[in-house]
C-alpha positions, 0 to 999 in steps of 0.5 A, spaced: 096 433 861 091 428 859 084 431 859 080 425 857 081 419 862 079 412 860 077 407 866 083 402 869 081 395 867 082 393 875 079 396 881 078 398 886 080 405 883 077 405 876 079 413 875 082 418 879 083 425 878 088 429 883 090 437 883 097 434 881 095 430 875 090 435 873 094 441 874 089 445 878 088 447 885 081 444 888 078 438 886 079 431 887 075 425 884 075 418 884 071 412 881 071 406 886 068 399 884 068 394 889 066 386 889 061 384 894 065 384 901 070 388 898 072 394 902 075 401 901 078 406 906 079 414 904 083 417 910 081 423 913 084 430 910 083 437 909 078 436 904 070 435 904 068 429 901 061 427 897 060 420 895 055 418 889 052 411 888 052 409 881 050 402 882 050 397 888 049 397 895 054 399 900 055 400 908 059 407 909 062 409 916 064 416 917 068 417 923 063 413 928 057 414 924 054 409 919 050 410 913 047 405 907 047 407 900 044 404 894 042 405 887 040 400 882 042 404 876 043 411 874 038 410 868 032 408 873 033 411 880 035 418 882 041 418 887 043 419 895 049 423 896 053 422 902 057 428 905 063 428 909 067 434 912 074 434 912 078 430 917 073 424 917 076 417 915 071 414 911 070 406 910 066 403 904 064 396 904 060 393 899 054 389 900 053 388 893 057 389 887 058 397 886 060 403 883 061 410 886 064 416 885 068 420 891 070 427 890 073 432 895 075 439 895 079 443 901 074 445 906 074 448 913 069 443 917 063 448 917 058 442 916 057 435 919 056 429 916 049 428 912 046 423 907 042 427 902 036 423 899 033 424 892 027 428 895 031 433 897 034 435 890 032 439 885 031 437 878 029 441 872 028 440 865 033 445 862 033 448 855 028 446 849 028 443 842 035 439 840 038 441 847 032 439 852 035 435 857 034 433 865 039 436 870 039 434 877 042 438 882 044 433 887 049 437 891 048 444 889 046 450 893 042 451 897 044 444 899 050 445 904 057 444 902 063 449 902 066 448 895 063 442 892 058 442 887 054 436 884 050 435 878 047 429 874 044 430 867 040 426 862 041 427 855 037 423 850 040 421 843 041 426 838 040 432 843 046 437 846 047 439 853 051 445 856 047 449 851 048 455 850 056 453 851 058 456 858 064 457 862 067 458 869 074 460 868 074 467 869 073 469 862 068 475 862 068 475 870 065 468 870 067 464 877 073 460 877 071 452 878 074 446 876 070 440 873 070 433 872 065 430 867 064 422 868 060 419 863 055 413 862 051 411 856 044 406 855 045 402 851 053 401 853 055 402 846 053 409 845 057 415 845 058 422 845 062 428 843 065 433 848 068 440 847 072 444 851 074 451 847 076 458 849 073 464 844 080 469 846 085 464 845 087 458 841 084 452 845 080 447 842 079 440 845 074 435 842 073 428 845 069 422 843 066 419 850 064 412 851 061 409 857 065 409 864 070 415 861 071 422 864 073 429 861 076 434 865 074 441 864 080 446 866 078 452 862 073 454 856 066 453 854 064 446 854 058 443 850 056 436 850 052 432 845 049 425 845 049 421 838 042 418 836 040 411 839 043 412 846 041 416 852 047 419 855 048 420 862 054 424 866 055 426 873 059 433 874 063 434 880 065 442 881 069 446 886 073 452 886 073 459 888 065 459 890 064 458 897 058 456 901 051 460 898 055 463 893 056 456 889 049 458 886 053 463 882 051 462 874 057 461 869 057 465 863 054 463 856 058 464 849 055 470 847 054 467 840 049 462 842 046 466 848 040 468 844 037 461 844 035 461 851 029 465 848 028 461 841 031 453 842 028 452 835 031 458 832 036 457 826 034 450 824 034 449 816 027 447 814 028 440 810 027 438 804 031 444 801 027 447 795 029 445 788 029 450 783 031 447 776 
């Protein structure tokens, strides 16, 4: 099972994750790239769906309702997110060359279609010191969905995210959530490090991630770091056992590092190292 995904050279489906390919139960994810005038159809099924534009302009039909999504670039504009309930056919038509993420999870159909604007989305500066980053809550409680949870994060070069490391795989009573990390960098030659690990078993994955790649979090704690010289962006799609308002349930932090929430600069060695002859 490959947990590090690289984009296909031709579209329109550049990346794809299904429960069958990931070995999990809930989460679907696709990265779609369209040329001007090109269309993509997503048939209605038993999943709610969230579309997040990364660049370009598209017209979207959800059943009989029409919407327009646009974004110049993830590094200059916060997103819109279009939510579609299960059973609704989705037709996407590109006005300009575009890339957008499309993810889904099983749902009952509790909520109607809705276009969320950036003014509705909470954002925060999280962490501090070498772990300072911005997190946008682009489809997280209290914004309504059944199982889907979406975040974006911006990590300056040399900084860490997902810190202290946290998990949501049932360990220590944490909620069970499946997750996809989709990465972009500015400049594009940037890269980062993504680690998935467990404390209680011999499970440890480390990936070097580059622009346009994705990593699956099937279990474990999962911190990430941006190499100096480029800003790292990632888009998270999550889904699992949490439902509706319970989607705000926090994960569980690695007890070795949870103390850093009270002292982000703690443990840093002062330089230069003193010399004693």
